[in-house]
ROKOL-717621 format. One record per residue (C-alpha): residue in three letters; x, y, z. Coordinates in steps of 0.05 Angstrom, whole numbers, padded with zeros to 5 digits, always signed. Layout:
<sites>
ALAXYZ
...
</sites>
This chain:
<sites>
MET+02052+02177+03144
LYS+02026+02247+03137
ALA+01994+02282+03078
ALA+01961+02349+03065
LEU+01925+02381+03007
LEU+01948+02453+02997
ASP+01927+02506+02947
GLN+01968+02563+02915
THR+01958+02608+02976
GLY+01986+02556+03024
ALA+01918+02542+03054
VAL+01912+02471+03079
LEU+01846+02443+03052
GLU+01854+02372+03079
ASP+01902+02330+03120
ALA+01909+02257+03137
GLN+01953+02211+03178
ALA+01965+02136+03180
SER+02004+02100+03233
LEU+02062+02052+03218
SER+02089+01995+03259
THR+02163+01985+03271
THR+02198+01919+03284
ARG+02250+01929+03339
GLY+02303+01877+03353
PRO+02367+01868+03393
ASP+02427+01912+03383
GLY+02389+01971+03354
ARG+02351+01937+03298
MET+02294+01980+03269
HIS+02255+01955+03210
GLN+02190+01973+03174
HIS+02155+01941+03115
LEU+02141+01969+03046
GLU+02073+01935+03045
ASP+02054+01979+03104
TRP+02083+02040+03071
GLN+02041+02027+03008
ASP+01977+02018+03048
ALA+01991+02081+03088
VAL+02007+02124+03026
SER+01944+02099+02992
ALA+01903+02115+03054
VAL+01927+02186+03065
ILE+01921+02204+02992
ALA+01850+02177+02990
ASP+01831+02214+03053
CYS+01857+02280+03025
LEU+01826+02273+02957
ARG+01757+02252+02980
GLY+01753+02305+03034
ASN+01758+02256+03092
GLY+01683+02262+03101
SER+01683+02334+03126
LEU+01706+02380+03070
SER+01687+02382+02997
PRO+01726+02336+02950
ALA+01793+02360+02924
PRO+01793+02408+02866
SER+01809+02378+02798
PRO+01859+02370+02767
LEU+01910+02354+02820
ALA+01972+02396+02807
ALA+02024+02347+02833
VAL+02043+02297+02886
SER+02102+02325+02924
VAL+02141+02282+02973
THR+02192+02290+03029
GLY+02209+02246+03088
GLN+02258+02210+03132
MET+02328+02202+03103
GLN+02381+02148+03110
ASP+02335+02088+03101
LEU+02356+02026+03063
VAL+02303+02002+03013
LEU+02319+01942+02969
LEU+02275+01924+02909
ASP+02275+01869+02858
GLU+02269+01880+02783
HIS+02194+01888+02789
GLY+02199+01940+02845
ARG+02179+01890+02899
PRO+02215+01890+02966
THR+02268+01837+02976
HIS+02282+01855+03049
PRO+02249+01896+03104
VAL+02264+01971+03104
VAL+02325+01984+03148
LEU+02307+02050+03181
TYR+02353+02110+03191
SER+02351+02097+03265
ASP+02377+02025+03258
THR+02446+02019+03290
HIS+02458+01944+03291
ALA+02512+01942+03237
ARG+02569+01960+03284
SER+02616+01903+03264
GLU+02604+01919+03190
LEU+02624+01991+03203
ALA+02689+01969+03234
ASP+02704+01921+03176
LEU+02688+01973+03123
SER+02732+02024+03158
ARG+02791+01977+03158
THR+02781+01957+03085
ASN+02771+02030+03063
PRO+02819+02071+03107
THR+02808+02135+03066
TRP+02732+02130+03070
ALA+02715+02169+03133
PRO+02771+02221+03127
SER+02748+02240+03057
ILE+02674+02253+03074
ALA+02659+02327+03078
VAL+02584+02321+03092
THR+02553+02296+03157
PRO+02594+02273+03217
PRO+02639+02211+03209
PRO+02600+02149+03186
GLY+02569+02109+03243
PRO+02531+02043+03245
ASP+02469+02081+03220
ALA+02504+02098+03154
LEU+02482+02062+03091
PRO+02547+02025+03074
PRO+02548+01983+03138
LYS+02474+01970+03130
LEU+02486+01945+03059
LEU+02542+01900+03082
HIS+02499+01872+03138
VAL+02444+01853+03090
ALA+02495+01822+03043
ARG+02521+01780+03100
THR+02456+01761+03135
ALA+02408+01757+03076
PRO+02452+01740+03016
THR+02393+01712+02975
ALA+02353+01776+02985
TYR+02415+01818+02968
ALA+02428+01778+02905
ALA+02355+01786+02883
SER+02357+01862+02892
ARG+02363+01906+02831
THR+02349+01976+02859
VAL+02369+02009+02924
LEU+02336+02072+02951
PHE+02356+02115+03009
SER+02293+02149+03035
ALA+02219+02141+03045
ALA+02206+02198+02995
GLY+02252+02164+02945
TRP+02210+02101+02950
VAL+02144+02139+02940
ALA+02173+02174+02879
HIS+02197+02107+02852
ALA+02130+02073+02866
LEU+02092+02128+02829
THR+02140+02138+02770
GLY+02187+02078+02766
ASP+02247+02124+02769
ALA+02300+02114+02823
VAL+02324+02181+02850
CYS+02355+02212+02911
ASP+02360+02286+02927
ARG+02431+02308+02944
LEU+02413+02331+03014
THR+02388+02261+03031
ALA+02449+02231+02996
SER+02492+02272+03045
THR+02465+02231+03103
THR+02483+02163+03074
GLY+02559+02162+03084
LEU+02562+02143+03010
TYR+02561+02210+02975
ASP+02619+02254+02954
PRO+02598+02326+02937
ARG+02666+02340+02904
THR+02653+02288+02850
ASP+02577+02293+02857
ASP+02575+02217+02856
TRP+02570+02156+02901
ILE+02634+02133+02935
PRO+02660+02067+02907
LEU+02674+02028+02971
GLN+02705+01959+02972
SER+02672+01901+03008
PRO+02715+01871+03064
ASP+02689+01801+03049
GLY+02718+01790+02980
THR+02655+01759+02954
ALA+02604+01779+02903
PRO+02535+01749+02920
GLU+02518+01735+02847
THR+02581+01696+02831
GLY+02608+01668+02896
PRO+02678+01674+02926
ARG+02733+01712+02891
SER+02806+01722+02905
GLY+02807+01798+02902
PRO+02765+01853+02932
ASP+02695+01867+02905
PRO+02655+01931+02905
LEU+02608+01939+02964
VAL+02552+01954+02914
PRO+02554+01899+02862
ALA+02542+01912+02788
HIS+02472+01883+02790
LEU+02448+01934+02842
ARG+02427+02002+02814
LEU+02441+02063+02857
PRO+02391+02121+02853
ARG+02403+02180+02806
LEU+02424+02243+02843
VAL+02377+02301+02833
ASP+02359+02370+02859
PRO+02287+02383+02883
GLY+02239+02382+02824
ILE+02196+02340+02779
VAL+02215+02266+02776
GLY+02164+02245+02725
PRO+02090+02229+02715
VAL+02048+02179+02754
GLY+02046+02114+02714
ALA+01983+02077+02696
GLN+01995+02019+02744
ALA+02014+02066+02801
ALA+01951+02107+02787
ARG+01909+02046+02800
ALA+01949+02026+02862
PHE+01950+02095+02895
GLY+01887+02129+02869
VAL+01924+02186+02835
PRO+01907+02206+02764
ALA+01956+02178+02714
GLY+02003+02232+02687
THR+02002+02273+02750
PRO+02072+02303+02760
VAL+02111+02275+02819
VAL+02157+02324+02853
LEU+02214+02305+02899
ALA+02226+02357+02953
LEU+02287+02361+02998
GLY+02296+02307+03051
ASP+02263+02321+03117
ALA+02317+02365+03148
GLY+02318+02409+03086
SER+02242+02411+03079
ALA+02234+02428+03153
THR+02282+02487+03144
ASP+02251+02510+03079
GLY+02180+02506+03107
THR+02201+02541+03171
VAL+02245+02599+03148
GLY+02262+02587+03074
SER+02322+02565+03034
GLU+02360+02629+03022
PRO+02433+02636+03045
GLY+02434+02659+03117
ASP+02365+02631+03135
VAL+02368+02601+03205
TYR+02321+02575+03259
LEU+02324+02544+03328
HIS+02286+02483+03352
LEU+02282+02467+03426
GLY+02241+02407+03444
THR+02263+02345+03481
THR+02327+02354+03441
GLY+02348+02416+03403
TRP+02385+02442+03343
VAL+02402+02503+03302
ALA+02395+02497+03226
HIS+02431+02547+03181
VAL+02432+02553+03105
ASP+02506+02567+03093
PRO+02525+02595+03024
THR+02589+02553+03020
PRO+02576+02498+02969
ALA+02582+02428+02997
ALA+02635+02413+02944
GLN+02680+02466+02975
LEU+02675+02441+03047
PRO+02742+02421+03078
LEU+02754+02347+03089
PRO+02774+02317+03156
ASP+02840+02292+03125
GLU+02854+02364+03105
THR+02838+02396+03172
GLY+02859+02340+03219
GLU+02792+02348+03255
THR+02728+02308+03252
VAL+02664+02343+03229
ASP+02626+02365+03291
ARG+02559+02381+03258
HIS+02514+02357+03203
ARG+02533+02388+03136
LEU+02485+02370+03080
ALA+02487+02389+03007
HIS+02436+02442+02991
PRO+02416+02481+02928
ALA+02437+02546+02963
GLY+02504+02520+02989
HIS+02499+02471+03047
LEU+02453+02462+03106
ALA+02491+02462+03172
ILE+02457+02433+03233
ALA+02488+02436+03302
ARG+02452+02395+03355
LEU+02438+02401+03429
PRO+02433+02329+03454
GLU+02390+02353+03511
ALA+02344+02413+03514
GLY+02274+02400+03542
GLU+02299+02336+03575
ALA+02352+02375+03613
LEU+02300+02425+03637
ALA+02252+02370+03657
ARG+02306+02336+03697
ALA+02323+02402+03731
ARG+02250+02413+03749
ARG+02248+02344+03781
ASP+02315+02348+03817
LEU+02319+02422+03835
LEU+02247+02445+03840
ASP+02220+02379+03866
LEU+02166+02375+03813
THR+02143+02304+03802
ASP+02106+02320+03737
PRO+02153+02370+03704
HIS+02108+02380+03642
SER+02043+02396+03677
PRO+02013+02467+03674
GLY+02027+02475+03748
ALA+02099+02456+03739
HIS+02107+02506+03682
ALA+02079+02561+03726
ILE+02126+02544+03784
ALA+02185+02541+03736
GLU+02167+02609+03707
ALA+02163+02639+03776
ALA+02230+02609+03794
LEU+02263+02641+03733
ALA+02230+02708+03749
GLN+02264+02713+03817
PRO+02323+02760+03822
PRO+02391+02726+03830
THR+02394+02746+03904
SER+02329+02749+03941
THR+02321+02791+04004
SER+02248+02774+04013
ALA+02220+02753+04080
ARG+02210+02684+04050
ALA+02284+02677+04036
ALA+02298+02693+04109
THR+02266+02628+04132
PRO+02303+02560+04124
ASP+02250+02535+04075
GLY+02250+02600+04038
ALA+02326+02601+04033
ALA+02324+02530+04004
ALA+02271+02550+03954
THR+02312+02610+03933
ARG+02374+02568+03923
ALA+02334+02518+03882
ALA+02306+02573+03839
ALA+02376+02601+03828
ALA+02402+02532+03810
TYR+02345+02522+03760
GLY+02361+02591+03731
GLU+02433+02569+03721
VAL+02409+02509+03681
VAL+02367+02553+03635
GLU+02425+02603+03630
ALA+02471+02546+03608
LEU+02420+02524+03556
ALA+02416+02595+03529
ALA+02492+02599+03526
ASP+02493+02534+03487
VAL+02445+02563+03436
ALA+02489+02625+03428
ALA+02550+02580+03420
LEU+02515+02539+03365
LEU+02498+02602+03327
GLU+02569+02626+03332
ARG+02597+02559+03311
LEU+02553+02559+03249
GLY+02570+02631+03232
ALA+02496+02650+03235
GLU+02481+02723+03249
PRO+02405+02731+03246
ASP+02369+02797+03260
ARG+02314+02756+03293
LEU+02316+02683+03312
PRO+02255+02641+03291
ALA+02243+02586+03342
THR+02200+02524+03348
GLY+02190+02471+03401
GLY+02157+02466+03469
VAL+02215+02496+03508
VAL+02210+02565+03475
ARG+02137+02571+03495
SER+02165+02594+03562
PRO+02169+02670+03562
MET+02224+02668+03615
VAL+02265+02617+03576
ARG+02259+02661+03514
GLN+02283+02720+03555
PHE+02345+02681+03576
ILE+02358+02662+03503
GLU+02349+02733+03478
GLN+02399+02758+03529
ALA+02449+02705+03507
VAL+02441+02713+03431
GLY+02428+02788+03430
VAL+02368+02786+03383
PRO+02293+02776+03392
VAL+02266+02705+03390
ASP+02204+02695+03347
VAL+02162+02635+03367
MET+02123+02593+03317
GLY+02069+02543+03335
VAL+02087+02475+03364
GLY+02023+02437+03348
GLY+02007+02402+03283
LEU+01955+02379+03234
GLY+01908+02328+03262
GLY+01838+02347+03239
ALA+01830+02410+03281
ARG+01794+02458+03234
SER+01784+02532+03241
ALA+01719+02561+03264
ALA+01698+02566+03191
GLY+01676+02494+03197
SER+01662+02455+03134
GLY+01703+02484+03078
GLY+01746+02520+03128
GLU+01822+02521+03128
LEU+01864+02475+03171
THR+01916+02501+03219
LEU+01988+02494+03194
THR+02041+02496+03248
ALA+02115+02484+03257
SER+02112+02409+03258
ASP+02082+02411+03188
ALA+02136+02454+03157
GLY+02158+02397+03112
LEU+02089+02393+03081
LEU+02090+02468+03069
SER+02158+02460+03035
CYS+02130+02405+02990
ALA+02078+02454+02964
ARG+02129+02509+02954
VAL+02176+02464+02915
ALA+02119+02434+02873
PHE+02089+02500+02851
ASP+02158+02528+02835
ALA+02175+02465+02795
LEU+02110+02469+02757
GLY+02117+02544+02743
VAL+02052+02558+02779
GLU+02044+02626+02812
HIS+02034+02619+02886
THR+02039+02655+02953
VAL+02062+02596+02995
THR+02111+02627+03044
PRO+02151+02596+03101
LEU+02120+02595+03170
ALA+02166+02649+03196
GLN+02138+02697+03144
ARG+02067+02674+03156
SER+02076+02686+03231
</sites>
């Protein structure tokens, strides 16, 4: 759990982090617990507002609490807002049989989803069905379902159940053409609150409230009970920002049509704000093709994300296998890899004339081919998304390499602008006490939270995306 206190200039006055534990089980089970979430939220808010022992206390009054976070979680609450079941995380993939059963019962479901790739076992409907089957008492006791960590924080502070449309796009349960939740049928023919029935029942029973769909903005004020629980003044506005993919894009390059950036870490992706509204995206049953990228509803159209399953991992493997580097991420390995990429395609040096030199030259050429293929993949992703930037903002450890950037620039035909790859963690500037914290690419979501909050409140500010700050 991360938090930061930002002012109207985008300066980071304080930051805090709290670790969370995850329960991992067989077949891809990934759970967390709301009690831990509540403790972590309370801790990071308290650290930011009291200055964490190193900076002066937060200015008063607090303008807003703005939230973003991981999407595609399943959070079930009873009528009092208490958890009835552990949080089923976005990364949980154990509901495979439920996915198959839902697909058979709802044959038009997947072909009619325009956003995200086809539903998988990590989608919300199979997770809901799995809980209904394996924990029927908990499911029957649930009255509210939420689909993100940020949605839960907003609910805990205000009592309102909401979901931003970008997060909704990740659930496998949202139809942008109707701007509503998809009414799926349960394959089991039972309703937990009444017992067996002869006909099909809705997957989401009548007693379970789905969140209200919203755009980024003010959800409501912090309630009196929440103020005591979380240490936030009652009445403070609570702002829901975009889900993490949208906030990362907004905080990195912005949310205007055409904005685009590249991330190359262990894995990679290109994110592009496409002006085509999500409601106008073609459906798989109209095109006869499955969606090959993430397409998420966005206030400026839709956010398209094309992924590279391997980026840094592929280069690390090539360094081990081709350059014989046992520690591919060490400074020495980086220097050797840079030197290998700097060699001309055909070396006529004296070193290449020896057997060992010839082998080294071939290894360097082979490593260069791996990097060249990665750069070609980046260019192909930009073309597939229809992105035509004048300059390409980039984040991630891979683009710290000047030679890798050179290969990418040759492939895409525009300069690559690198933003920081570090993050908040208490490292303050030389100004010392009262100084400003360093904000880098991994904290783009927090920057977006501030941008969205000040805009929603009508407060003048100069909080700009990292690409503009760079």
